[in-house]
Backbone as CSV, one residue per row, in Angstrom:
resi,resn,N_x,N_y,N_z,CA_x,CA_y,CA_z,C_x,C_y,C_z
1,MET,97.970,187.971,121.503,97.571,188.488,120.727,97.598,186.945,119.504
2,ALA,97.626,186.063,120.136,97.174,184.726,119.321,95.560,185.325,118.955
3,GLY,95.133,184.033,117.809,94.113,184.137,117.305,93.532,185.621,116.347
4,GLU,94.617,186.762,116.450,94.125,188.191,115.511,94.093,187.825,113.977
5,ALA,93.938,187.998,113.323,94.132,188.367,111.704,95.198,188.137,111.167
6,ALA,95.847,187.268,110.400,97.480,187.476,109.742,97.240,188.961,109.157
7,THR,99.139,189.273,109.338,99.601,190.500,109.319,99.099,190.718,107.898
8,THR,99.074,191.825,107.310,98.897,192.549,106.101,99.913,192.676,105.227
9,LEU,100.337,193.016,104.334,101.565,193.339,103.685,101.540,194.838,103.959
10,HIS,100.567,195.501,103.946,101.170,197.075,104.537,101.560,196.692,105.952
11,ASP,100.978,196.079,107.027,101.252,195.886,108.295,102.895,195.622,108.440
12,TYR,103.378,194.377,107.224,104.594,193.685,107.421,105.756,195.336,106.980
13,GLN,105.450,195.757,106.419,106.114,197.113,105.430,105.868,197.843,107.004
14,LEU,105.321,198.183,107.355,104.959,198.850,108.633,106.098,198.461,109.518
15,ALA,105.807,197.089,110.144,107.031,196.321,110.291,108.709,196.467,110.362
16,MET,108.873,196.677,109.206,109.874,196.574,108.803,110.614,198.075,109.034
17,LEU,109.317,198.944,108.727,109.925,200.491,109.522,110.345,201.091,110.500
18,HIS,110.047,199.998,111.022,109.887,200.423,112.993,110.791,200.540,113.293
19,SER,112.180,199.137,113.297,113.456,199.741,113.376,114.158,200.632,112.666
20,MET,113.458,200.543,111.649,114.504,201.814,111.045,114.362,203.420,111.157
21,ASN,113.604,203.781,111.657,113.396,204.803,112.322,114.605,204.820,113.147
22,THR,115.382,204.266,113.773,116.382,204.524,114.711,117.760,204.016,113.163
23,SER,117.440,202.941,112.855,118.948,202.751,112.418,119.046,204.253,111.205
24,ALA,117.830,203.964,110.168,117.715,205.441,109.211,116.669,206.589,109.703
25,PRO,117.101,207.149,110.542,115.937,208.037,110.987,115.352,209.141,110.289
26,ALA,116.324,209.756,109.143,116.084,211.073,108.321,114.910,210.052,107.209
27,GLN,115.341,209.066,106.780,114.192,208.484,105.893,113.511,207.775,106.120
28,ALA,113.388,207.781,107.427,112.163,206.565,107.967,111.047,208.120,108.217
29,ALA,111.683,208.902,108.910,110.773,209.923,108.893,110.262,210.619,107.772
30,GLU,110.859,210.814,106.680,110.712,211.507,105.702,108.957,209.962,104.731
31,LEU,109.648,208.796,105.285,108.362,207.953,104.778,107.097,207.649,104.959
32,ARG,107.526,207.930,106.662,106.674,207.996,107.669,105.268,208.848,107.296
33,ALA,105.990,210.151,106.690,105.299,211.555,106.642,104.468,211.156,105.125
34,ARG,105.397,210.705,104.271,104.753,210.143,103.056,103.200,209.431,103.014
35,ILE,103.182,208.308,104.335,102.316,207.545,104.097,101.496,207.546,104.892
36,GLY,102.110,208.872,105.848,100.792,209.223,107.032,100.893,208.513,108.173
37,VAL,102.055,207.788,108.822,102.109,206.726,110.092,102.636,207.420,111.203
38,THR,102.723,206.445,112.032,103.151,207.606,113.516,104.339,206.433,113.716
39,ARG,105.376,206.793,114.668,106.603,205.794,115.163,105.612,204.616,115.815
40,ILE,104.147,205.162,116.173,103.427,204.101,117.713,102.891,203.170,116.988
41,ASP,102.259,203.615,115.267,101.915,202.802,113.861,102.659,201.847,113.746
42,THR,104.399,201.732,113.848,105.467,201.166,113.504,105.543,200.462,114.393
43,ALA,105.704,200.373,115.900,105.921,199.580,117.024,104.752,198.533,117.262
44,ILE,103.188,199.256,116.556,102.027,198.231,117.377,102.135,197.246,116.157
45,ALA,102.977,197.609,114.623,102.819,196.462,113.732,104.472,195.486,113.607
46,GLU,105.382,196.278,114.068,106.367,195.072,114.704,105.643,194.055,115.451
47,LYS,105.157,194.258,116.614,104.515,193.816,117.683,103.577,192.555,116.944
48,ARG,102.358,192.919,116.135,102.064,192.614,115.755,102.930,190.898,114.907
49,TRP,103.288,191.310,113.728,104.093,190.427,113.118,104.824,189.551,114.166
50,PHE,105.544,189.909,115.354,106.469,189.170,115.518,105.419,188.145,116.356
51,PHE,104.660,188.406,117.528,103.549,188.027,117.848,102.391,187.335,117.534
52,ALA,101.724,187.904,116.973,100.285,188.022,115.833,100.723,186.507,115.368
53,GLU,99.471,185.808,115.523,99.271,184.382,114.996,98.473,184.350,113.449
54,PRO,99.001,183.715,112.227,99.712,182.551,111.980,100.547,183.441,111.233
55,THR,100.901,184.848,110.851,101.731,184.957,109.497,102.981,185.306,109.771
56,ASN,103.431,184.878,110.841,105.146,185.425,111.118,105.885,183.609,110.571
57,LYS,104.486,183.087,111.309,104.982,181.027,110.967,104.204,180.607,109.910
58,PHE,103.697,181.411,109.065,103.857,180.718,108.093,105.344,179.832,107.053
59,ARG,104.833,179.033,106.398,106.116,178.274,106.067,105.861,177.430,104.466
60,SER,104.647,178.139,103.906,104.342,177.677,102.408,104.242,179.359,102.129
61,ILE,104.198,179.423,100.422,103.725,180.397,99.433,102.234,180.669,99.942
62,ALA,101.614,179.572,99.530,100.382,179.750,99.604,99.600,179.943,100.745
63,GLU,100.377,180.227,101.956,99.699,181.037,103.115,99.800,182.682,103.040
64,TYR,100.951,183.025,102.508,100.953,183.845,101.981,99.578,184.544,101.228
65,VAL,99.653,184.260,99.805,99.208,184.155,99.026,97.366,184.501,99.632
66,ALA,97.636,183.334,100.742,95.849,183.788,100.917,95.981,185.031,101.820
67,ALA,96.820,185.323,102.321,96.796,186.308,103.370,97.309,187.720,102.596
68,TRP,97.771,187.499,101.880,98.593,189.241,101.094,97.568,189.166,99.574
69,GLY,97.215,188.361,98.957,96.283,188.184,97.760,97.916,187.675,97.038
70,THR,97.070,187.929,95.970,98.244,187.358,94.272,99.342,187.884,94.501
71,PRO,100.256,186.867,94.032,100.981,187.644,94.303,102.081,188.850,92.790
72,ILE,102.378,189.620,92.922,103.186,190.080,91.245,103.411,189.028,90.398
73,SER,104.678,188.326,90.652,104.742,187.018,90.186,104.899,185.561,90.890
74,GLU,105.112,184.683,90.401,105.104,183.096,90.651,105.370,182.226,90.042
75,ARG,106.637,181.765,90.386,107.434,180.782,89.507,107.717,179.362,90.244
76,VAL,107.573,178.484,89.530,108.286,177.161,90.373,109.345,176.682,89.271
77,GLU,110.787,176.343,89.849,112.029,175.825,89.112,112.067,174.393,89.497
78,ARG,113.057,173.578,89.006,113.321,172.433,89.143,115.063,172.250,89.309
79,TRP,115.472,171.970,91.067,116.860,171.762,91.046,117.020,169.916,91.118
80,GLY,117.819,169.859,90.215,117.141,168.199,90.461,115.737,167.532,90.564
81,GLU,115.918,166.742,91.933,114.710,166.128,91.924,113.699,166.692,92.797
82,ARG,114.044,168.722,93.436,113.311,169.501,94.298,112.549,170.084,93.184
83,GLU,111.411,170.723,93.700,110.715,171.622,93.007,110.838,172.780,93.836
84,VAL,111.759,173.725,93.667,111.775,174.977,94.360,110.534,176.112,93.679
85,GLY,109.838,176.798,94.791,108.559,178.197,94.526,109.179,179.024,94.918
86,TYR,108.921,180.159,93.860,108.711,181.363,94.299,107.722,182.577,93.689
87,ALA,107.906,183.648,95.104,106.475,184.586,94.870,107.209,186.108,95.527
88,ARG,106.824,186.750,94.367,107.115,188.185,95.067,105.585,189.372,94.962
89,TRP,106.151,189.883,95.964,105.014,190.994,96.426,105.931,192.512,96.146
90,ASP,105.203,193.413,95.039,106.194,194.659,95.363,106.052,195.218,96.873
91,LEU,106.598,196.278,97.435,107.011,196.813,98.884,105.925,198.025,98.127
92,SER,105.027,199.175,98.287,105.043,200.072,97.744,105.693,200.764,98.883
93,PHE,106.242,201.132,100.226,106.622,201.804,100.958,107.884,202.415,100.630
94,TRP,108.138,201.213,99.593,109.850,201.219,98.611,109.411,201.366,96.731
95,PRO,108.838,201.774,96.339,109.034,201.617,95.143,110.098,201.005,94.382
96,GLY,110.026,200.583,93.552,111.293,199.632,93.152,111.517,198.460,93.922
97,LEU,111.578,198.351,94.891,111.493,197.153,95.792,110.435,195.664,95.909
98,GLN,111.345,194.568,95.961,109.705,193.759,96.089,110.164,192.751,97.021
99,ILE,109.301,191.769,97.995,109.904,191.047,99.142,110.094,190.056,97.961
100,GLU,110.627,188.868,98.041,110.779,187.458,96.966,110.948,186.410,98.591
101,PHE,109.831,185.232,98.225,109.949,183.937,99.299,109.754,183.327,98.194
102,MET,111.618,182.106,98.680,111.441,181.322,98.401,111.373,179.797,98.720
103,GLU,110.182,178.912,98.438,109.920,178.109,99.545,110.190,176.199,99.031
104,VAL,110.665,175.885,99.633,111.528,174.536,98.957,111.352,173.352,100.316
105,HIS,111.238,171.816,100.160,110.510,170.910,100.320,109.538,171.527,100.632
106,ARG,108.553,171.640,99.794,107.036,171.594,99.733,106.770,172.366,101.150
107,GLY,107.081,173.450,101.734,106.620,173.949,102.685,107.605,173.687,103.893
108,ARG,108.398,173.208,103.679,109.461,172.705,105.258,110.080,173.490,104.996
109,SER,110.932,174.457,104.398,111.429,175.819,104.287,111.309,177.096,103.475
110,LEU,110.791,177.838,103.928,110.846,179.457,103.549,111.545,180.253,104.176
111,PHE,112.318,180.973,102.631,113.146,181.735,102.346,113.283,183.315,102.252
112,THR,113.003,184.232,102.205,112.612,186.125,102.085,114.258,186.397,101.730
113,GLU,113.848,187.362,100.759,114.862,187.891,100.210,114.720,189.658,99.858
114,LEU,114.938,190.598,100.306,114.612,192.105,99.463,115.270,192.140,98.222
115,ILE,114.282,192.064,97.201,115.204,192.398,95.644,114.674,193.490,94.949
116,ARG,115.383,193.871,93.862,115.204,195.134,93.092,114.016,194.591,91.801
117,ARG,113.282,195.623,91.910,112.106,194.832,90.815,112.241,195.277,89.236
118,PRO,112.139,193.938,88.565,112.705,193.535,87.509,112.891,194.835,86.759
119,GLY,113.670,195.156,85.620,113.552,196.493,84.937,113.917,197.873,85.831
120,MET,113.801,197.707,87.193,114.399,199.396,87.119,115.808,198.940,87.859
121,PRO,116.798,200.276,87.444,118.195,200.817,87.618,118.497,199.765,88.491
122,GLN,119.368,199.164,88.315,120.685,198.929,89.542,121.458,200.793,90.302
123,PRO,121.349,199.917,91.481,122.257,201.628,92.084,123.756,201.673,91.649
124,SER,124.318,202.363,91.453,125.607,202.336,90.917,126.104,202.688,92.337
125,ILE,127.091,202.000,92.198,128.068,201.610,93.586,129.601,201.752,92.555
126,GLY,130.222,202.879,92.911,131.644,203.149,92.565,132.538,203.490,93.684
127,SER,131.604,203.607,95.029,132.972,203.846,95.983,132.279,204.056,97.115
128,VAL,132.072,203.996,98.962,131.348,203.520,99.357,131.081,205.063,99.822
129,ALA,131.173,206.050,99.439,129.885,207.557,99.402,129.168,206.786,98.501
130,ASP,128.986,205.955,97.715,128.025,205.756,97.195,126.901,204.760,98.334
131,LEU,127.054,204.558,99.265,126.586,203.395,100.210,125.899,204.459,100.702
132,THR,124.412,204.983,100.713,124.044,206.009,101.465,122.292,205.026,102.128
133,PRO,122.025,205.557,103.179,120.696,204.824,103.848,119.739,204.547,102.405
134,TRP,119.528,203.342,102.856,118.393,202.689,101.810,119.039,202.758,100.316
135,SER,120.313,202.949,99.861,120.862,202.776,98.056,120.638,201.476,97.923
136,CYS,121.196,200.776,98.583,120.827,199.241,97.931,120.311,198.153,98.868
137,THR,120.211,196.850,98.452,119.606,195.557,98.969,120.805,195.252,99.367
138,LEU,120.951,193.812,100.303,122.411,193.006,100.714,122.754,192.817,100.027
139,GLY,121.665,191.888,98.943,122.377,190.944,98.087,123.025,191.861,96.796
140,GLU,122.594,193.515,96.803,123.479,194.387,95.513,124.782,194.945,95.945
141,LEU,125.123,194.788,97.680,125.856,195.339,98.318,126.935,194.083,97.878
142,GLN,126.867,192.767,98.307,127.559,191.536,97.964,127.889,191.661,96.393
143,SER,127.273,192.014,95.891,127.982,192.114,94.090,128.218,193.499,93.725
144,CYS,128.520,194.566,94.766,128.784,195.545,94.166,130.180,195.816,93.373
145,GLY,130.936,194.948,94.084,132.366,194.575,93.730,133.446,195.584,94.552
146,LEU,133.025,196.329,95.344,133.873,196.832,96.313,134.776,196.197,97.339
147,GLY,134.295,194.731,97.272,135.308,193.872,97.883,134.664,193.114,98.414
148,PRO,135.334,191.907,99.036,134.651,190.623,100.013,133.758,191.549,101.400
149,VAL,132.255,191.070,101.144,131.513,191.505,102.214,131.227,190.320,103.108
150,VAL,131.492,190.123,103.632,132.201,189.425,104.968,131.034,189.574,106.462
151,ASN,130.142,188.605,106.772,129.600,189.389,107.733,129.785,189.196,108.821
152,VAL,129.640,189.983,109.949,129.961,190.365,111.253,129.648,189.530,112.589
153,ASP,128.109,190.224,112.137,127.574,190.097,113.519,125.931,189.995,112.734
154,GLY,125.174,188.863,113.661,123.600,189.281,113.211,123.567,187.821,111.806
155,TRP,121.979,188.100,111.280,122.557,186.707,110.012,120.968,186.624,109.560
156,GLY,121.220,186.039,108.491,120.557,186.515,107.655,120.204,187.521,106.883
157,ALA,118.985,188.694,107.023,118.666,189.973,106.553,118.999,190.776,107.307
158,ALA,119.663,191.065,108.463,119.942,191.490,109.300,121.138,191.400,110.050
159,GLY,121.858,192.565,109.792,123.309,192.488,110.765,124.255,193.594,110.573
160,VAL,125.628,193.141,110.672,126.540,193.816,110.080,127.762,193.221,109.153
161,PHE,128.572,194.156,108.108,128.541,193.288,107.187,129.738,194.180,107.198
162,ALA,131.155,193.712,107.105,132.409,194.041,106.428,133.037,193.928,105.468
163,LEU,133.221,195.190,104.997,134.004,195.068,103.577,135.165,196.043,103.208
164,THR,135.809,195.841,102.281,137.504,196.377,102.829,137.343,197.595,101.175
165,ALA,137.406,198.609,101.238,137.196,199.795,100.034,138.269,200.783,100.575
166,PRO,138.275,201.976,99.135,138.937,202.895,99.333,138.300,204.148,99.844
167,ASP,138.887,204.741,101.359,138.527,205.406,101.736,138.313,207.010,101.024
168,PRO,137.012,207.355,100.826,136.548,208.727,100.254,137.690,209.863,100.571
169,ASP,138.210,209.623,101.318,138.980,211.176,101.913,140.535,211.002,101.364
170,THR,141.035,209.521,101.525,142.312,209.552,101.343,142.396,208.547,99.921
171,GLY,141.535,207.641,99.367,141.790,206.909,98.679,142.776,205.414,99.023
172,CYS,143.452,205.448,100.157,143.380,204.051,100.865,142.539,203.071,101.483
173,PRO,142.926,202.490,101.029,141.758,201.066,101.584,141.905,201.259,102.739
174,ARG,140.549,200.969,103.587,140.115,200.767,104.810,139.258,200.201,105.084
175,HIS,138.873,199.553,105.972,137.485,198.812,106.391,136.381,199.613,107.511
176,HIS,135.354,199.489,105.842,133.750,199.555,106.681,133.232,198.421,107.455
177,PHE,132.140,199.053,108.201,130.833,197.924,108.454,129.748,198.887,107.811
178,ALA,128.666,197.902,107.164,127.744,197.841,106.767,126.306,196.850,107.268
179,PHE,125.292,198.488,108.158,124.767,197.719,108.542,123.680,197.592,107.698
180,ILE,123.057,196.167,107.938,121.716,196.123,107.306,120.604,195.570,107.993
181,ASP,118.981,196.202,107.701,117.989,195.589,108.394,117.019,195.591,107.207
182,TRP,116.548,193.970,107.515,115.543,193.681,106.619,116.530,193.488,105.115
183,GLY,117.494,193.190,104.709,118.380,193.062,103.380,118.113,194.721,102.842
184,LEU,117.871,195.450,103.531,118.218,196.973,102.944,119.459,197.741,103.848
185,LEU,120.403,198.294,102.867,121.763,199.270,103.497,120.350,200.426,104.765
186,GLN,121.014,200.223,105.870,121.325,201.187,106.650,121.769,202.530,107.177
187,SER,123.432,202.375,106.962,124.770,202.985,107.585,125.443,202.512,107.181
188,VAL,126.316,203.466,106.699,128.600,202.588,106.293,128.518,203.202,107.512
189,GLU,130.209,203.106,107.910,131.071,203.571,108.695,132.206,202.721,108.957
190,PRO,133.223,203.972,109.183,134.799,203.062,109.348,134.475,202.188,110.368
191,ALA,135.620,201.134,110.707,135.092,199.945,111.180,135.893,200.320,112.830
192,PRO,135.733,199.858,113.569,136.175,200.087,114.693,137.604,199.410,114.962
193,ASP,138.207,200.323,115.760,139.646,199.659,115.888,139.735,198.186,115.950
194,TRP,139.169,197.430,117.087,138.770,195.913,117.706,138.887,195.362,116.198
195,TYR,138.182,195.879,115.247,138.056,194.844,114.146,138.892,195.095,113.079
196,THR,139.877,196.120,112.734,141.193,196.418,112.002,142.433,195.796,112.466
197,ASP,142.100,196.009,113.596,143.547,195.174,114.755,143.277,193.783,114.054
198,GLU,142.420,193.219,114.163,142.229,191.935,113.593,142.453,191.034,113.007
199,GLN,142.730,192.091,111.530,142.596,191.482,110.443,143.650,191.621,109.586
């Protein structure tokens, strides 16, 4: 796939959706029907994202601007002597969410985060029962107040995160695993015995 055109923002979202066909099948099926794509379309997009040149190897916001067009917002902040650039694009597949890139060291490091669009209401999370598929981002999970959120497996915006919260049925504190993909909550379930026994 080397030499192909850069992956579009539409294809990027299809790539995000591909793994969610398994991790949040009901929500993914509903979204596929809404936008008129198939699982095959998402698989092709994911393959392009991981193996096509050069989009997934971009190291600067300027490269994404050239490939995806003008971002919804762009700004530069100073951290001491360093300039840190930020740029956001709306995600049409997930209205209300945006992908934000943070560029440091003038293109030597680029980080991404899934965030809520400014002005959109934050999810109301009062218990584990509120943690339904796609209900919150990783950042929102970490700040929801249900208890410390600890990475168990994976890295960055994908992985398994543990939290301790009251059981919806008994009210007693219980360890739970939250499964995150592309920075978005996919599911929550009681932690397995091996993890509970270690705590």
